[in-house]
Residue frames as qw, qx, qy, qz and C-alpha x, y, z in Angstrom:
[[0.740, -0.221, -0.527, 0.355, 39.06, 47.28, -8.94],
 [0.195, -0.835, 0.086, -0.507, 38.97, 49.40, -5.81],
 [0.572, 0.111, -0.646, 0.494, 41.47, 49.14, -3.00],
 [0.536, -0.789, -0.297, -0.045, 40.56, 49.52, 0.66],
 [0.455, 0.494, -0.312, 0.672, 43.18, 52.11, 1.45],
 [0.467, -0.482, -0.506, 0.542, 44.11, 53.31, 4.90],
 [0.083, 0.835, 0.291, 0.460, 42.53, 56.73, 5.15],
 [0.225, -0.850, 0.220, -0.421, 43.86, 57.83, 8.51],
 [0.613, 0.183, -0.664, 0.387, 46.88, 56.44, 10.29],
 [0.152, -0.326, 0.469, -0.806, 45.84, 58.43, 13.35],
 [0.785, -0.164, 0.029, -0.597, 42.51, 56.60, 13.63],
 [0.888, 0.120, -0.444, -0.016, 44.06, 53.21, 12.98],
 [0.389, 0.354, -0.627, 0.575, 46.77, 53.85, 15.53],
 [0.356, -0.301, 0.421, -0.778, 44.17, 54.50, 18.21],
 [0.869, -0.075, -0.183, -0.454, 42.28, 51.25, 17.61],
 [0.728, -0.400, 0.551, -0.077, 43.01, 47.95, 19.29],
 [0.024, -0.414, 0.825, 0.383, 45.07, 45.34, 17.47],
 [0.709, 0.116, -0.459, -0.523, 43.42, 42.90, 15.07],
 [0.718, -0.089, -0.689, 0.038, 42.24, 39.87, 17.01],
 [0.056, 0.305, -0.555, 0.772, 42.38, 41.78, 20.29],
 [0.260, -0.405, -0.874, 0.065, 38.85, 40.68, 21.06],
 [0.297, -0.777, -0.332, -0.445, 36.17, 42.36, 23.12],
 [0.178, -0.616, 0.467, -0.610, 36.56, 44.08, 26.45],
 [0.130, 0.106, -0.942, 0.290, 36.87, 41.61, 29.32],
 [0.390, 0.189, 0.561, -0.705, 33.40, 42.42, 30.69],
 [0.675, 0.386, -0.124, -0.616, 31.66, 42.08, 27.34],
 [0.443, 0.353, -0.810, -0.153, 33.65, 39.00, 26.42],
 [0.050, -0.023, 0.911, -0.409, 32.70, 37.21, 29.63],
 [0.520, 0.292, 0.375, -0.710, 29.04, 38.19, 29.26],
 [0.644, 0.414, -0.376, -0.521, 28.83, 36.99, 25.66],
 [0.360, 0.294, -0.885, -0.011, 30.62, 33.71, 26.33],
 [0.092, -0.069, -0.912, 0.393, 28.81, 32.70, 29.50],
 [0.290, 0.448, 0.559, -0.635, 25.43, 34.45, 29.23],
 [0.420, 0.542, -0.127, -0.716, 24.59, 36.03, 25.88],
 [0.375, 0.334, -0.761, -0.412, 25.64, 33.27, 23.52],
 [0.006, 0.074, 0.983, -0.167, 24.31, 30.35, 25.62],
 [0.370, 0.452, 0.506, -0.634, 20.90, 32.05, 25.88],
 [0.478, 0.538, -0.284, -0.634, 20.76, 32.75, 22.15],
 [0.207, 0.263, -0.918, -0.213, 21.92, 29.22, 21.37],
 [0.195, 0.229, 0.885, -0.354, 19.02, 27.87, 23.43],
 [0.405, 0.573, 0.325, -0.634, 16.48, 30.10, 21.70],
 [0.447, 0.613, -0.386, -0.524, 17.73, 29.79, 18.11],
 [0.895, 0.077, 0.438, -0.032, 17.14, 26.47, 16.36],
 [0.528, -0.124, 0.599, 0.589, 19.25, 25.18, 13.48],
 [0.312, 0.597, 0.606, 0.423, 16.68, 26.23, 10.89],
 [0.112, -0.961, -0.233, 0.100, 16.14, 29.57, 12.59],
 [0.473, -0.593, 0.308, 0.574, 19.90, 30.22, 12.51],
 [0.415, 0.147, 0.628, 0.642, 19.88, 29.74, 8.74],
 [0.092, 0.826, 0.526, 0.181, 16.78, 31.95, 8.43],
 [0.280, -0.899, -0.032, 0.335, 18.48, 34.75, 10.38],
 [0.507, -0.305, 0.467, 0.657, 21.67, 34.40, 8.33],
 [0.320, 0.433, 0.641, 0.547, 19.69, 34.82, 5.10],
 [0.044, -0.892, -0.438, -0.101, 17.43, 37.63, 6.28],
 [0.377, -0.795, 0.090, 0.466, 20.27, 39.64, 7.77],
 [0.481, -0.087, 0.550, 0.677, 22.18, 39.12, 4.53],
 [0.212, 0.657, 0.597, 0.408, 19.23, 40.48, 2.56],
 [0.204, -0.942, -0.206, 0.170, 19.12, 43.55, 4.81],
 [0.490, -0.524, 0.330, 0.613, 22.85, 44.07, 4.24],
 [0.412, 0.253, 0.621, 0.616, 22.38, 43.86, 0.48],
 [0.053, 0.854, 0.478, 0.198, 19.56, 46.41, 0.55],
 [0.343, -0.871, 0.002, 0.353, 21.65, 48.81, 2.63],
 [0.509, -0.307, 0.471, 0.652, 24.69, 48.43, 0.38],
 [0.345, 0.457, 0.639, 0.514, 22.63, 48.97, -2.76],
 [0.047, -0.930, -0.358, 0.069, 21.41, 52.30, -1.38],
 [0.406, -0.718, 0.193, 0.531, 24.94, 53.74, -1.63],
 [0.530, 0.814, -0.223, -0.088, 26.87, 55.39, -4.41],
 [0.877, 0.239, -0.283, 0.305, 30.19, 53.78, -5.35],
 [0.232, 0.578, -0.415, 0.664, 32.23, 56.37, -3.47],
 [0.580, -0.505, 0.277, -0.576, 30.17, 55.90, -0.32],
 [0.979, -0.054, -0.164, -0.106, 30.50, 52.12, -0.57],
 [0.811, 0.183, -0.287, 0.476, 34.28, 52.34, -0.22],
 [0.015, -0.721, 0.248, -0.647, 34.51, 55.21, 2.29],
 [0.551, -0.142, -0.713, 0.408, 35.92, 54.13, 5.65],
 [0.360, -0.672, -0.037, -0.646, 33.98, 55.42, 8.64],
 [0.201, 0.130, -0.796, 0.555, 34.79, 55.13, 12.33],
 [0.562, -0.508, -0.446, -0.477, 31.69, 53.92, 14.16],
 [0.441, -0.598, 0.426, -0.516, 31.04, 53.98, 17.91],
 [0.082, -0.219, 0.956, -0.179, 31.65, 50.87, 19.98],
 [0.740, -0.043, -0.280, -0.610, 29.05, 48.26, 19.06],
 [0.711, -0.314, 0.565, -0.277, 28.17, 45.18, 21.08],
 [0.905, 0.148, 0.395, 0.057, 29.92, 42.16, 19.57],
 [0.622, 0.732, -0.048, 0.273, 32.33, 44.21, 17.45],
 [0.726, -0.366, -0.067, 0.578, 35.97, 44.33, 18.46],
 [0.109, -0.842, 0.005, 0.528, 37.68, 47.70, 18.52],
 [0.324, -0.313, 0.611, 0.651, 39.92, 46.99, 15.53],
 [0.240, 0.384, 0.804, 0.385, 36.85, 46.48, 13.31],
 [0.061, 0.758, 0.455, -0.463, 35.26, 49.87, 13.97],
 [0.081, 0.702, -0.257, -0.659, 36.95, 51.62, 11.03],
 [0.449, 0.151, 0.809, 0.349, 35.59, 49.90, 7.94],
 [0.352, 0.171, -0.321, -0.862, 33.83, 50.88, 4.74],
 [0.816, 0.131, 0.270, -0.494, 30.62, 49.07, 3.80],
 [0.746, 0.479, -0.446, -0.125, 32.62, 47.28, 1.09],
 [0.159, 0.442, -0.813, 0.343, 35.04, 46.05, 3.76],
 [0.572, -0.095, 0.589, -0.562, 32.15, 44.75, 5.86],
 [0.867, 0.325, -0.054, -0.373, 30.81, 42.84, 2.85],
 [0.551, 0.516, -0.649, 0.089, 34.25, 41.35, 2.20],
 [0.152, -0.343, 0.786, -0.491, 34.55, 40.34, 5.84],
 [0.745, 0.058, 0.377, -0.547, 31.12, 38.69, 5.79],
 [0.830, 0.418, -0.309, -0.202, 32.12, 36.67, 2.73],
 [0.304, 0.505, -0.760, 0.272, 35.41, 35.59, 4.34],
 [0.339, -0.194, 0.739, -0.549, 33.74, 34.46, 7.56],
 [0.790, 0.204, 0.199, -0.543, 30.66, 33.04, 5.86],
 [0.707, 0.459, -0.516, -0.155, 32.73, 30.99, 3.42],
 [0.112, 0.364, -0.854, 0.354, 34.63, 29.45, 6.33],
 [0.541, 0.001, 0.588, -0.601, 31.33, 28.55, 8.03],
 [0.787, 0.368, -0.136, -0.476, 29.94, 27.15, 4.81],
 [0.595, 0.416, -0.687, 0.030, 32.87, 24.74, 4.63],
 [0.118, 0.306, -0.813, 0.480, 33.43, 23.90, 8.27],
 [0.625, -0.086, 0.374, -0.680, 29.89, 23.40, 9.58],
 [0.902, 0.196, -0.223, -0.313, 29.27, 20.45, 7.22],
 [0.534, 0.400, -0.702, 0.249, 32.68, 18.94, 8.02],
 [0.186, -0.266, 0.695, -0.642, 31.98, 19.06, 11.76],
 [0.758, 0.033, 0.193, -0.622, 28.50, 17.61, 11.21],
 [0.852, 0.303, -0.403, -0.141, 30.11, 14.68, 9.38],
 [0.877, -0.468, 0.050, 0.101, 32.26, 13.91, 12.41],
 [0.729, 0.408, -0.113, 0.538, 35.45, 15.21, 10.86],
 [0.511, -0.661, -0.136, 0.533, 38.05, 17.13, 12.83],
 [0.348, 0.902, 0.019, 0.256, 39.32, 20.56, 11.86],
 [0.780, -0.200, -0.134, 0.577, 43.01, 21.09, 12.39],
 [0.283, 0.506, 0.045, 0.814, 43.05, 24.82, 11.65],
 [0.261, -0.459, -0.522, 0.670, 43.04, 27.27, 14.55],
 [0.101, 0.841, 0.432, 0.309, 40.52, 30.09, 14.24],
 [0.407, -0.310, -0.147, 0.847, 42.33, 33.41, 14.59],
 [0.189, 0.843, 0.409, -0.293, 40.18, 36.54, 14.35],
 [0.090, -0.733, 0.291, 0.608, 42.98, 38.57, 12.77],
 [0.276, -0.097, 0.805, 0.516, 43.03, 36.26, 9.73],
 [0.209, 0.598, 0.763, 0.125, 39.44, 37.18, 8.83],
 [0.027, -0.704, -0.117, 0.700, 39.97, 40.91, 8.44],
 [0.613, 0.681, 0.385, 0.112, 39.09, 42.56, 5.10],
 [0.153, -0.827, 0.289, 0.457, 42.41, 44.35, 4.66],
 [0.569, 0.073, 0.687, 0.447, 42.62, 43.29, 1.03],
 [0.121, 0.163, -0.404, -0.892, 41.95, 44.66, -2.42],
 [0.419, 0.396, 0.717, -0.392, 38.20, 44.61, -2.91],
 [0.222, 0.256, 0.701, 0.627, 36.57, 44.24, -6.31],
 [0.215, 0.010, -0.033, -0.976, 34.14, 46.93, -7.48],
 [0.617, -0.181, -0.524, -0.558, 31.39, 44.29, -7.84],
 [0.069, 0.137, -0.846, 0.511, 31.52, 43.35, -4.16],
 [0.560, 0.066, 0.341, -0.752, 27.75, 43.80, -3.73],
 [0.797, 0.252, -0.353, -0.420, 27.02, 41.32, -6.51],
 [0.459, 0.282, -0.818, 0.200, 29.55, 38.89, -5.07],
 [0.163, -0.077, 0.726, -0.663, 28.01, 39.12, -1.62],
 [0.689, 0.136, 0.059, -0.710, 24.49, 38.78, -3.03],
 [0.747, 0.248, -0.577, -0.215, 25.44, 35.56, -4.79],
 [0.239, 0.229, -0.840, 0.429, 27.11, 34.28, -1.65],
 [0.399, -0.012, 0.530, -0.748, 24.00, 34.89, 0.50],
 [0.764, 0.208, -0.151, -0.592, 21.73, 33.28, -2.09],
 [0.738, 0.267, -0.617, -0.058, 23.87, 30.12, -2.18],
 [0.088, -0.475, 0.720, -0.498, 24.90, 29.81, 1.47],
 [0.688, -0.132, 0.470, -0.537, 21.97, 27.82, 2.79],
 [0.921, 0.282, -0.070, -0.259, 21.60, 25.33, -0.05],
 [0.526, 0.540, -0.625, 0.204, 25.32, 24.55, -0.03],
 [0.206, -0.381, 0.727, -0.533, 25.33, 23.97, 3.72],
 [0.766, -0.001, 0.370, -0.526, 22.10, 21.94, 3.77],
 [0.834, 0.401, -0.323, -0.199, 23.29, 19.76, 0.89],
 [0.528, 0.436, -0.665, 0.298, 26.30, 18.61, 2.94],
 [0.318, -0.445, 0.577, -0.607, 25.31, 18.57, 6.62],
 [0.520, -0.107, -0.845, -0.064, 24.61, 15.31, 8.42],
 [0.531, -0.621, -0.556, 0.157, 24.14, 15.61, 12.19],
 [0.120, 0.724, -0.094, 0.673, 24.25, 19.24, 13.31],
 [0.605, -0.694, 0.154, -0.358, 23.92, 18.18, 16.96],
 [0.896, 0.107, -0.347, 0.256, 26.83, 15.74, 16.85],
 [0.581, -0.786, 0.096, 0.190, 29.26, 15.92, 19.77],
 [0.725, 0.168, 0.182, 0.643, 32.03, 17.20, 17.53],
 [0.094, -0.963, -0.166, 0.191, 33.36, 20.66, 18.16],
 [0.610, 0.360, -0.005, 0.706, 35.90, 23.24, 17.09],
 [0.381, -0.563, -0.348, 0.645, 37.16, 26.13, 19.16],
 [0.175, 0.846, 0.212, 0.456, 36.12, 29.72, 18.62],
 [0.443, 0.212, -0.397, 0.775, 38.52, 32.19, 20.27],
 [0.256, -0.339, 0.186, -0.886, 35.69, 34.09, 21.99],
 [0.761, -0.216, -0.009, -0.612, 33.06, 31.42, 22.68],
 [0.485, -0.356, 0.787, -0.136, 35.09, 28.27, 23.23],
 [0.142, -0.033, 0.944, 0.297, 34.29, 24.86, 21.74],
 [0.564, 0.311, 0.109, -0.757, 31.26, 24.96, 19.43],
 [0.527, 0.181, 0.824, 0.100, 29.35, 22.14, 17.77],
 [0.226, 0.258, 0.621, 0.705, 27.97, 22.49, 14.20],
 [0.113, -0.788, -0.571, -0.202, 24.62, 23.97, 15.25],
 [0.392, -0.781, -0.153, 0.462, 26.37, 26.39, 17.60],
 [0.374, -0.184, 0.386, 0.823, 28.63, 27.55, 14.78],
 [0.078, 0.532, 0.637, 0.552, 25.50, 28.26, 12.73],
 [0.284, -0.862, -0.405, 0.111, 24.06, 30.33, 15.58],
 [0.446, -0.550, 0.113, 0.697, 27.33, 32.21, 15.83],
 [0.300, 0.148, 0.550, 0.765, 27.15, 32.88, 12.08],
 [0.069, -0.752, -0.584, -0.296, 23.64, 34.28, 12.39],
 [0.387, -0.828, -0.194, 0.357, 24.68, 36.58, 15.24],
 [0.480, -0.270, 0.319, 0.771, 27.74, 37.64, 13.25],
 [0.183, 0.482, 0.576, 0.634, 25.51, 38.74, 10.36],
 [0.239, -0.864, -0.440, -0.058, 23.39, 40.80, 12.77],
 [0.500, -0.641, -0.005, 0.582, 26.38, 42.52, 14.35],
 [0.362, -0.138, 0.416, 0.823, 27.78, 43.61, 11.01],
 [0.054, 0.665, 0.600, 0.441, 24.40, 44.67, 9.65],
 [0.326, -0.885, -0.270, 0.193, 24.24, 47.04, 12.61],
 [0.493, -0.425, 0.235, 0.722, 27.76, 48.20, 11.77],
 [0.275, 0.317, 0.558, 0.716, 26.70, 49.02, 8.21],
 [0.140, -0.844, -0.487, -0.179, 23.74, 51.00, 9.55],
 [0.452, -0.769, -0.057, 0.448, 26.13, 52.93, 11.80],
 [0.458, -0.118, 0.409, 0.781, 28.47, 53.63, 8.87],
 [0.136, 0.560, 0.588, 0.568, 25.63, 54.88, 6.67],
 [0.273, -0.870, -0.399, 0.101, 24.35, 57.12, 9.44],
 [0.410, -0.713, 0.118, 0.557, 27.70, 58.96, 9.39],
 [0.524, 0.221, 0.502, 0.652, 28.15, 59.24, 5.61]]
C-alpha cells in the first residue's frame, strides 16, 4: 500500500483551492462554446468510444513507469480543462481520480436516463485523489475501464431524456451530455499524465 504523500507544502500552498474551478475566461469559453460544440459533434456511442480509447492510452502510459515514478508527484504547466489545484499529482493520483469520477458517471448516467432525480450536489473538491492509493492501482483502473461501457449500456434507457443534473462548470447536463463530459475528462487527464511523464 502506497500513500500519496504531500511532497512540497510550498508547491501546494501556491496552487488554487480544491474546487476553485478554471479561470473565468476559460470557464466561460468551455461552458458556452467548447462544450456545446463538442456535445454537438460527439454522439452517445462516440462518447463511450472515446472514454474507452483514452482509458487504454492512460493504461499504456502508466504501465511504462516504474513503481517509484508511478507515485511521484509532479507539477505540470497549466492545461486546458484542468483546474489549478489538480496540477500537482502523481500518475497514480490521476488514475485514482479517474476511477472516482468514472464510477460516479457509471452510476448516475443510467439513473438520469431512467428518469430518476439525483439529490446529491456535484462538488469538484469531493473528487480529489487525496487518499491512500493501493499499489495495484493500474490493475484496478484497467478493470474499471474494461467494465465501464458494459455496465453503463446494461442499465441506460433514454440517454436523450429531458432529465438533467447540474455540473458546477457546465450547468445542467442530460445523460448523453454527462457521457460527453466523461469522455472529455478522460482526454484532459491523459494529457496530464503525458505532461507528468515528460518531467520525470
